[in-house]
PAZAPA-4460 file (N, C-alpha, C; in steps of 0.05 Angstrom, whole numbers, plus 32768, in hexadecimal, padded with zeros to 4 digits):
% residues 114
    n_x    n_y    n_z   ca_x   ca_y   ca_z    c_x    c_y    c_z   seq   type   mol
   82C8   8352   8069   82D9   8348   8078   82FE   8345   808B     1      M     A
   82FB   834A   80A1   831C   834F   80B0   8325   8336   809B     2      P     A
   834B   8335   809B   8358   831F   808F   835E   830D   80A2     3      P     A
   835E   8311   80C0   835A   82FC   80D1   8346   82E1   80CA     4      E     A
   832A   82EB   80C8   8314   82E5   80C1   8312   82CB   80AB     5      D     A
   8320   82E8   8096   8322   82C7   807C   833A   82AF   8083     6      L     A
   8346   82C5   808F   835B   82A2   809F   8357   828D   80A1     7      Y     A
   8346   8291   80C3   8345   828A   80D2   8324   8274   80BF     8      Q     A
   830D   8277   80A9   8308   8277   809E   831C   825A   8086     9      L     A
   832D   825E   8081   8337   8258   8076   8346   8244   807E    10      E     A
   8353   8246   8096   835F   8227   80AA   8347   821A   80A4    11      I     A
   8320   821D   80B3   830E   820E   80BD   8306   8205   80A2    12      Q     A
   8305   820A   8091   8303   81FE   8069   8324   81E2   806F    13      L     A
   833B   81F8   8075   8348   81E3   8065   834A   81C2   807F    14      H     A
   833F   81CA   809F   8339   81B9   80B3   8327   819E   80AC    15      R     A
   8312   81A8   809B   82F8   81A0   8096   82F8   8190   8083    16      F     A
   8308   8193   8066   8311   818D   8055   8327   8175   805D    17      N     A
   833C   8175   806F   8349   8161   8077   8333   8144   8093    18      K     A
   831E   8157   809C   830D   814B   80AE   8308   8131   809D    19      L     A
   82F1   813D   807E   82DF   8131   8081   82F2   811C   805E    20      L     A
   8302   8127   805A   831D   8109   804D   8319   80FC   805E    21      A     A
   832B   80FA   806F   8327   80E4   8089   8307   80DD   8090    22      E     A
   82F2   80DE   808D   82E5   80D4   8093   82D4   80BD   807C    23      V     A
   82DC   80BE   805E   82DA   80C7   8049   82F9   80AC   803F    24      M     A
   8304   80A7   8049   8320   809D   8047   8315   8081   8056    25      R     A
   8306   807E   8077   8303   806C   8078   8319   8070   80A9    26      G     A
   8323   808B   80A2   834A   8081   80B5   833A   80A4   80C2    27      A     A
   833C   80A6   80D0   8341   80C3   80E1   8360   80BD   80F4    28      I     A
   8372   80CD   80E8   838B   80C6   80F1   839D   80CA   810F    29      T     A
   838B   80EA   810B   8397   80F7   8129   8382   80FD   813C    30      R     A
   8385   8104   814A   8387   8106   816A   8375   8112   8182    31      N     A
   837A   8129   8169   8374   814F   816A   835D   8152   8161    32      S     A
   8343   8169   8164   8339   816A   815D   832D   818A   8166    33      F     A
   831F   819D   8152   830A   81B0   815C   82FB   81AA   8167    34      Q     A
   82F1   81B5   8178   82D7   81B3   8182   82BD   81BD   815D    35      P     A
   82BB   81C1   8156   82AB   81B9   813F   82AA   81A9   8135    36      W     A
   82C1   81A0   8135   82D0   818B   8120   82BA   816C   8133    37      E     A
   82BF   8179   8148   82B0   8159   8162   828F   815E   8153    38      V     A
   828D   816C   815D   826D   8177   814F   826A   8169   8142    39      E     A
   8282   8168   8128   8270   8164   8118   8274   813F   8100    40      I     A
   828B   8138   811A   8299   8121   8113   827C   8114   811B    41      L     A
   8268   811E   8137   8254   8112   8146   8232   810D   8133    42      L     A
   823B   8128   812F   8227   8127   8114   821F   811B   8103    43      D     A
   8239   811A   80F6   8237   80FE   80EA   8230   80E0   80DE    44      M     A
   823B   80E1   810E   8233   80C0   8116   8219   80BD   8111    45      E     A
   820F   80D0   811D   81EB   80D4   811B   81DC   80D0   80FF    46      Q     A
   81E6   80DB   80E6   81D6   80D3   80CD   81E2   80BF   80C5    47      C     A
   81D4   80AF   80C5   81D9   808E   80B4   81D1   8095   8098    48      Q     A
   81E4   8095   8085   81DF   80A1   806A   81EA   8070   8054    49      I     A
   81D3   807F   8041   81D4   8066   803C   81FC   805B   8031    50      D     A
   8201   803F   8034   821D   8044   802F   822D   8043   8013    51      R     A
   821F   8036   8000   8212   803D   7FE2   821B   8060   7FDB    52      R     A
   820E   8069   7FEA   820F   8088   7FE0   821C   80A3   7FF8    53      R     A
   8227   808F   8000   8239   80A4   8022   824E   80B8   8006    54      R     A
   825E   80AC   8000   8278   80BD   7FF6   8263   80DB   7FE6    55      L     A
   824E   80C9   7FD1   824B   80E0   7FC5   8239   80F8   7FCF    56      E     A
   822E   80F3   7FEB   8222   80FD   7FFD   8232   8113   8009    57      I     A
   824E   810A   8013   8260   811C   8022   8271   8129   8011    58      L     A
   8270   8122   7FF2   827F   812F   7FDB   827A   8146   7FDC    59      R     A
   824E   8148   7FDC   8238   8155   7FD9   8241   8165   7FF0    60      Q     A
   8245   8163   8010   8252   8172   8024   8254   8181   8023    61      Y     A
   8277   817B   801E   829F   8186   8020   828B   819D   8002    62      Q     A
   8287   8195   7FE7   827B   81B8   7FE6   826C   81BF   7FEF    63      R     A
   8258   81BA   7FF6   8249   81D9   8008   8250   81DE   8021    64      A     A
   825D   81D2   802C   8272   81E0   803D   8286   81FC   802A    65      V     A
   828F   81EE   8021   82AA   81F8   8019   8290   8211   800C    66      G     A
   827F   8214   8003   8275   822B   7FF9   8261   823C   8011    67      K     A
   825A   8234   802B   8251   8246   8038   826F   8245   8048    68      Q     A
   8292   8249   8044   829A   8259   8048   82A6   8266   8042    69      M     A
   829F   8263   8027   82AB   827A   8009   829B   828E   8019    70      E     A
   8279   8280   8024   8273   8299   8025   8275   82AA   803D    71      R     A
   827F   82A2   8055   8295   82AB   8063   828A   82A0   8079    72      G     A
   8273   829E   8086   8266   828B   8094   827C   826E   80AC    73      S     A
   8279   8261   80C2   8281   825A   80C8   827C   8246   80E5    74      G     A
   828E   8238   80F0   8293   822B   80E2   827D   8217   80D5    75      P     A
   828D   81FD   80C7   827A   81F1   80AB   8261   81EA   80B8    76      P     A
   8251   81EF   80A6   8232   81D9   80B3   8241   81BD   80B9    77      M     A
   8225   81AE   80C4   821E   8198   80D3   8220   818C   80B9    78      K     A
   8214   8170   80AC   8216   8159   809C   81FC   815A   809D    79      L     A
   81EC   815B   80BD   81CB   815E   80C1   81C8   8171   80B3    80      S     A
   81C5   8183   80B7   81C5   81A6   809E   81C6   81A0   808A    81      E     A
   81DA   8191   8083   81DC   8191   8053   81C5   817E   8057    82      F     A
   81C1   816F   806C   81A8   815C   8056   818F   816A   805F    83      L     A
   818F   8178   806A   8169   817D   8077   8168   818E   8060    84      I     A
   818B   81A8   8056   8182   81C1   8042   8188   81AB   8023    85      Q     A
   818F   8192   8027   8192   8184   8008   816A   8175   8006    86      R     A
   8166   8171   801E   8149   8161   801C   8139   8178   800F    87      A     A
   8134   8193   801D   8130   81AE   8017   812C   81B2   7FF7    88      Q     A
   8137   81BC   7FED   8147   81C0   7FD4   8140   81AB   7FC2    89      R     A
   8138   8192   7FCC   812E   8173   7FB0   8108   8179   7FB8    90      H     A
   810E   8180   7FD4   80EB   817E   7FC7   80E4   8198   7FBD    91      E     A
   80F3   81BF   7FB9   80E4   81C9   7FB0   80ED   81C6   7F8C    92      A     A
   80FF   81B5   7F89   8100   81AF   7F6F   80EB   819D   7F68    93      K     A
   80D8   818C   7F78   80C5   8174   7F6D   80B4   8183   7F71    94      A     A
   80AC   817E   7F4B   808A   8180   7F43   8078   818B   7F52    95      P     A
   806D   818F   7F60   804B   81A1   7F7D   8045   817E   7F5F    96      H     A
   8037   8185   7F58   801A   8176   7F41   801A   8163   7F3D    97      G     A
   803F   8152   7F41   8042   813B   7F2D   8033   8129   7F57    98      S     A
   802F   8107   7F3F   801A   80FA   7F4A   8027   80DB   7F56    99      S     A
   803F   80DA   7F45   805C   80C8   7F59   806A   80D2   7F66   100      N     A
   806E   80E9   7F65   8085   80F3   7F80   8095   80E7   7F8A   101      G     A
   80AB   80E0   7F6F   80B1   80CF   7F7A   80D4   80D7   7F76   102      S     A
   80DC   80F3   7F6F   80EE   8104   7F84   80EF   811B   7F9B   103      S     A
   80D6   810A   7FA2   80D3   8114   7FBD   80C7   80F6   7FCB   104      V     A
   80C7   80DE   7FCD   80BF   80C6   7FD3   80E5   80C4   7FD4   105      D     A
   80EA   80B6   7FBC   8111   80AF   7FBF   811E   80C1   7FDA   106      S     A
   8120   80DD   7FD9   812F   80F0   7FEC   8127   80EF   8008   107      E     A
   8107   80E7   8009   80F8   80DA   8028   8104   80C3   8031   108      Q     A
   810F   80B0   8019   811E   80A0   8026   813D   8095   8025   109      A     A
   813A   80AB   8026   8168   80BA   8023   815B   80C0   8037   110      D     A
   8149   80D1   8047   814D   80E2   806C   8147   80CD   8079   111      Q     A
   8134   80BE   807A   812F   80B5   8082   8139   808E   808D   112      S     A
   8157   808A   807F   8172   807B   808A   8182   8091   809C   113      E     A
   817B   80AD   8095   8196   80B9   80B1   8183   80B3   80C7   114      I     A
***
């Protein structure tokens, strides 16, 4: 990957982390955004996360985007994409023959709030 691409990814990751910190703090202080930042904010608005788990899920999302950017693909994924991947991982981990299905039920409950 050319050095300028790595530099752009680093800038995107820094801007993403700053944006997410502002969202988690509850106060967005700037008024200038990149188009992908606006898309992320609009997507977050559509994803209704349980208030009790909001910070935990946003931190998981932040870590996942960090890993995505380390692999060299940008711009950062949207929260809705992260939540879909997260649900798919939880479904894959759930035992297929379990009679109670509690982990799948709780994950579906999380998704229904989105």
